[in-house]
KEVOBA-264910 format. One line per field, with one value per residue (C-alpha): residue number from 1; residue in one letter; chain; z, y, x. Coordinates in Angstrom, 2 decimals, always signed. Layout:
BEGIN
num = (NUM_...)
residu = (a_...)
chaine = (A_...)
zz = (Z_...)
yy = (Y_...)
xx = (X_...)
***
This chain:
BEGIN
num = (1_2_3_4_5_6_7_8_9_10_11_12_13_14_15_16_17_18_19_20_21_22_23_24_25_26_27_28_29_30_31_32_33_34_35_36_37_38_39_40_41_42_43_44_45_46_47_48_49_50_51_52_53_54_55_56_57_58_59_60_61_62_63_64_65_66_67_68_69_70_71_72_73_74_75_76_77_78_79_80_81_82_83_84_85_86_87_88_89_90_91_92_93_94_95_96_97_98_99_100_101_102_103_104_105_106_107_108_109_110_111_112_113_114_115_116_117_118_119_120_121_122_123_124_125_126_127_128_129_130_131_132_133_134_135_136_137_138_139_140_141_142_143_144_145_146_147_148_149_150_151_152_153_154_155_156_157_158_159_160_161_162_163_164_165_166_167_168_169_170_171_172_173_174_175_176_177_178_179_180_181_182_183_184_185_186_187_188_189_190_191_192_193_194_195_196_197_198_199_200_201_202_203_204_205_206_207_208_209_210_211_212_213_214_215_216_217_218_219_220_221_222_223_224_225_226_227_228_229_230_231_232_233_234_235_236_237_238_239_240_241_242_243_244_245_246_247_248_249)
residu = (m_r_i_n_y_h_i_c_l_l_l_l_t_a_t_l_v_h_c_a_s_s_t_r_t_v_l_e_p_h_s_e_l_l_t_v_d_s_s_y_g_e_d_s_l_a_e_a_t_i_a_p_f_r_t_v_m_e_q_e_m_e_v_i_i_g_h_a_n_k_r_l_v_e_g_s_v_e_s_l_l_g_n_f_v_t_d_a_i_l_f_q_s_r_l_n_y_s_g_k_v_h_m_s_v_m_t_n_g_g_l_r_a_p_i_p_k_g_p_v_k_l_s_t_i_y_e_l_m_p_f_e_n_l_l_y_i_l_e_l_n_g_t_q_t_s_s_l_f_n_l_l_a_s_n_k_g_v_s_i_a_n_s_v_v_l_v_e_d_d_k_p_m_k_i_f_i_d_g_e_p_f_s_e_d_h_t_y_v_l_a_v_s_d_y_y_a_q_g_g_g_g_m_e_f_l_k_e_a_r_i_l_a_t_v_d_v_k_i_r_d_m_i_i_e_h_i_r_w_l_e_a_q_g_s_a_a_d_a_e_i_e_g_r_v_k_l_i_p)
chaine = (A_A_A_A_A_A_A_A_A_A_A_A_A_A_A_A_A_A_A_A_A_A_A_A_A_A_A_A_A_A_A_A_A_A_A_A_A_A_A_A_A_A_A_A_A_A_A_A_A_A_A_A_A_A_A_A_A_A_A_A_A_A_A_A_A_A_A_A_A_A_A_A_A_A_A_A_A_A_A_A_A_A_A_A_A_A_A_A_A_A_A_A_A_A_A_A_A_A_A_A_A_A_A_A_A_A_A_A_A_A_A_A_A_A_A_A_A_A_A_A_A_A_A_A_A_A_A_A_A_A_A_A_A_A_A_A_A_A_A_A_A_A_A_A_A_A_A_A_A_A_A_A_A_A_A_A_A_A_A_A_A_A_A_A_A_A_A_A_A_A_A_A_A_A_A_A_A_A_A_A_A_A_A_A_A_A_A_A_A_A_A_A_A_A_A_A_A_A_A_A_A_A_A_A_A_A_A_A_A_A_A_A_A_A_A_A_A_A_A_A_A_A_A_A_A_A_A_A_A_A_A_A_A_A_A_A_A_A_A_A_A_A_A_A_A_A_A_A_A)
zz = (-14.46_-16.81_-16.12_-18.35_-16.19_-17.48_-16.03_-17.00_-16.05_-16.28_-15.70_-14.60_-17.39_-16.08_-16.99_-16.73_-16.96_-18.82_-20.72_-21.57_-22.69_-21.60_-22.50_-21.65_-21.84_-21.62_-21.49_-22.94_-21.42_-21.74_-20.99_-20.83_-19.93_-16.91_-15.69_-11.94_-10.51_-7.90_-8.67_-7.46_-3.20_-0.25_+0.09_+3.87_+4.26_+2.77_+4.99_+7.79_+7.22_+6.89_+10.04_+12.37_+10.69_+9.71_+13.54_+14.64_+11.97_+12.56_+16.50_+15.33_+12.96_+16.43_+18.09_+18.92_+18.15_+19.19_+19.30_+16.63_+18.39_+15.24_+11.86_+9.36_+5.80_+2.42_+0.04_-2.33_-1.94_+1.93_+3.66_+7.54_+6.44_+4.00_+6.60_+9.20_+7.05_+5.49_+8.52_+9.89_+6.96_+7.53_+11.14_+10.95_+7.61_+9.63_+12.53_+9.32_+7.65_+9.10_+6.71_+6.52_+5.25_+4.20_+2.84_+2.33_+0.19_-0.62_-3.23_-2.57_-4.65_-2.25_+0.49_+0.86_+3.59_+6.41_+10.36_+12.11_+15.38_+18.55_+18.91_+15.69_+15.29_+13.02_+10.18_+9.91_+8.92_+6.78_+4.87_+4.70_+2.95_+2.03_-0.50_+0.28_-0.75_+0.88_+1.89_-0.60_+0.01_-3.03_-3.84_-5.75_-7.68_-8.23_-11.66_-9.95_-7.00_-9.05_-10.92_-7.54_-6.66_-10.49_-9.92_-6.68_-7.21_-10.49_-9.31_-5.95_-4.95_-3.38_+0.09_+1.70_+4.95_+5.98_+2.75_+1.99_-1.58_-2.23_-5.70_-8.40_-11.27_-10.98_-10.55_-7.68_-6.97_-3.90_-2.08_+0.72_+2.06_+5.70_+6.54_+3.79_+0.03_-2.50_-4.50_-7.90_-6.73_-3.66_-3.64_-1.60_+0.53_-0.34_+1.56_-0.49_-1.54_-4.14_-6.34_-6.48_-6.84_-9.47_-11.48_-10.52_-9.38_-12.13_-10.52_-13.45_-12.59_-9.63_-12.09_-12.27_-8.80_-7.19_-4.67_-1.39_+0.40_-0.01_+3.13_+4.10_+5.90_+4.79_+4.11_+6.11_+9.24_+9.34_+9.87_+12.26_+14.61_+14.33_+15.77_+18.74_+19.16_+19.79_+21.95_+23.94_+24.25_+25.93_+22.04_+19.85_+15.85_+14.76_+12.06_+11.26_+7.88_+8.51_+4.99_+3.35_+0.15_-0.17_-3.02_-4.05_-5.48)
yy = (-5.39_-2.86_+1.23_+3.79_+6.56_+9.94_+11.95_+15.38_+17.76_+21.26_+24.23_+27.45_+29.44_+29.38_+32.94_+32.91_+36.53_+36.93_+39.81_+41.37_+37.95_+35.44_+31.90_+29.56_+25.78_+23.70_+19.90_+18.34_+15.78_+11.90_+8.69_+5.26_+2.04_+0.16_-3.66_-3.30_-6.85_-8.67_-8.10_-4.65_-5.14_-3.60_+0.07_+0.38_+3.56_+3.81_+0.39_+2.40_+5.02_+3.11_+0.58_+2.66_+3.40_+0.00_-1.20_+1.35_+0.37_-3.30_-2.58_-0.71_-3.95_-6.08_-3.98_-5.95_-3.67_-6.14_-10.10_-12.32_-14.83_-16.86_-16.97_-14.46_-15.51_-14.59_-17.25_-16.40_-15.59_-14.40_-14.31_-14.00_-11.46_-9.77_-9.37_-8.30_-5.42_-4.22_-3.60_-1.85_+0.65_+1.34_+2.05_+4.11_+6.34_+7.07_+8.40_+10.28_+11.24_+13.89_+12.44_+9.20_+6.05_+3.19_+0.54_-0.23_-2.83_-4.37_-7.12_-10.32_-8.59_-5.76_-8.32_-9.84_-12.01_-13.33_-11.90_-15.13_-16.37_-14.73_-11.18_-9.06_-7.39_-3.73_-6.01_-8.22_-5.31_-4.13_-7.78_-7.88_-4.39_-2.83_-0.18_+3.30_+3.99_+6.83_+6.79_+8.05_+8.98_+8.35_+8.78_+6.28_+6.64_+3.66_+2.35_+2.43_+0.81_-2.00_-2.30_-2.84_-5.64_-6.99_-7.29_-8.47_-11.30_-12.51_-11.80_-13.87_-12.64_-8.96_-8.05_-5.74_-4.33_-3.31_-4.86_-8.36_-9.80_-12.64_-14.30_-16.76_-17.68_-14.81_-12.14_-10.28_-11.18_-9.24_-6.89_-5.14_-1.94_-0.75_-3.36_-1.53_-3.03_-1.71_+1.37_+2.35_+5.89_+6.10_+7.23_+5.33_+6.54_+4.15_+4.39_+2.99_+2.98_+5.81_+2.74_+1.53_+5.04_+5.70_+2.50_-0.17_-3.74_-4.08_-0.93_+1.27_+2.16_+4.09_+6.93_+8.26_+8.49_+11.81_+12.23_+13.46_+13.66_+12.50_+11.92_+12.36_+8.51_+5.47_+2.38_+0.71_+2.92_+2.75_-1.37_-0.33_+1.97_-0.15_-3.41_-0.70_+0.45_-3.43_-3.95_-0.89_-2.32_-5.37_-7.08_-9.19_-8.59_-11.29_-12.16_-14.38_-15.51_-13.68_-14.80_-11.37_-12.93_-16.01_-17.75_-19.82_-23.19)
xx = (+25.01_+26.22_+25.29_+26.23_+28.38_+27.84_+31.08_+30.14_+33.11_+31.78_+34.38_+33.85_+35.04_+39.24_+40.73_+44.34_+45.71_+49.12_+50.33_+46.87_+45.75_+43.17_+42.67_+39.52_+39.61_+36.43_+36.82_+33.99_+31.56_+32.63_+31.01_+31.74_+30.31_+31.45_+30.64_+29.56_+29.86_+31.57_+34.56_+34.19_+34.82_+33.04_+33.71_+34.66_+33.80_+30.22_+29.28_+30.78_+28.39_+25.27_+26.04_+24.62_+21.12_+20.94_+21.55_+18.80_+16.33_+17.00_+16.18_+12.81_+11.99_+11.90_+9.37_+6.33_+3.24_+0.41_-0.31_-2.35_-4.79_-4.28_-2.39_-4.02_-3.74_-4.71_-7.20_-9.68_-13.29_-12.93_-9.81_-8.84_-6.19_-8.19_-10.91_-8.63_-6.70_-9.89_-11.73_-8.23_-8.74_-12.37_-11.41_-8.63_-9.78_-12.80_-10.66_-8.62_-11.73_-14.62_-17.13_-18.81_-17.08_-19.10_-16.47_-12.84_-11.38_-8.05_-6.99_-4.54_-1.92_-1.78_-1.06_+2.47_+2.72_+0.60_+0.61_+1.58_+0.20_+1.68_+3.57_+3.17_+6.82_+6.78_+8.83_+5.94_+3.48_+6.48_+6.45_+2.90_+2.36_+6.04_+4.33_+4.23_+0.92_-1.78_-4.98_-7.71_-11.04_-13.46_-17.25_-18.72_-22.25_-24.37_-22.37_-19.26_-20.31_-22.04_-18.43_-16.73_-18.58_-18.64_-14.81_-15.48_-17.46_-15.63_-12.43_-12.21_-9.39_-11.27_-11.24_-14.08_-15.10_-18.62_-20.09_-22.08_-22.34_-24.33_-22.27_-24.11_-22.17_-19.16_-22.17_-23.10_-26.97_-27.47_-25.51_-25.60_-23.57_-23.90_-26.58_-28.73_-29.93_-27.27_-29.14_-28.14_-29.77_-27.07_-23.29_-21.24_-17.89_-14.83_-11.39_-9.14_-5.07_-3.93_-2.92_-6.70_-7.97_-5.42_-6.83_-4.40_-5.35_-8.03_-9.87_-10.07_-13.65_-12.41_-10.10_-13.69_-14.96_-15.20_-12.37_-13.02_-10.14_-6.54_-5.07_-1.39_-1.31_+0.38_-2.08_+0.45_+1.12_-2.95_-2.19_+0.50_-1.84_-4.62_-2.75_-1.21_-4.45_-6.26_-2.99_-3.68_-7.50_-6.70_-7.43_-5.30_-5.33_-8.02_-10.99_-13.30_-14.66_-18.16_-19.77_-18.99_-18.91_-21.65_-21.60_-24.59_-24.34)
***
């Protein structure tokens, strides 16, 4: 790896008073291209500085925050991991936002590791979601909501909470939100990460949605808190395939 280091030496005026005369010396900025590779040894001072923080972090990552009844993995159409994560986001968003929240959504691309069966460590959730994304609460009109379910029907890698959709030929034929049939005349409130709210994950249509709130809570932390809450209730992190997305042959 080659890095361009710009070594800029800025001197405040060097004033030499001698025989009523002054001289100012200015060094011009200088740069050179250095190669940084394995030939550079370990910096013992830097390592000594970092080591205590690494130890504390490693200890924190080993903390068990809950348990899982089964291995939660991603998958196409509908998955255990997708159902669990979207349910957790929906539940936690309702605690962090005072208004009504109908749905939450997540793509497979946002889920980077499974949750194993048994004890769930803090590090597991950091591996699952290593991103620093924050929570957005959006209000979707009928057209934007239709676009969301069109993406879900055609993508097969989008998970959603509190909704059911019947899919035929990669198109949503029937949609139910919060137990009620979808209506183009209604608006719906979606809990989602800032990444999706800004059009990521194929959700460009969300950029036009009305932002009801931007919540200074990371999506990852919401999942962590939900697992801790479940543990405090004597429950495990769990999910089922419920038919949220039903493919019509």
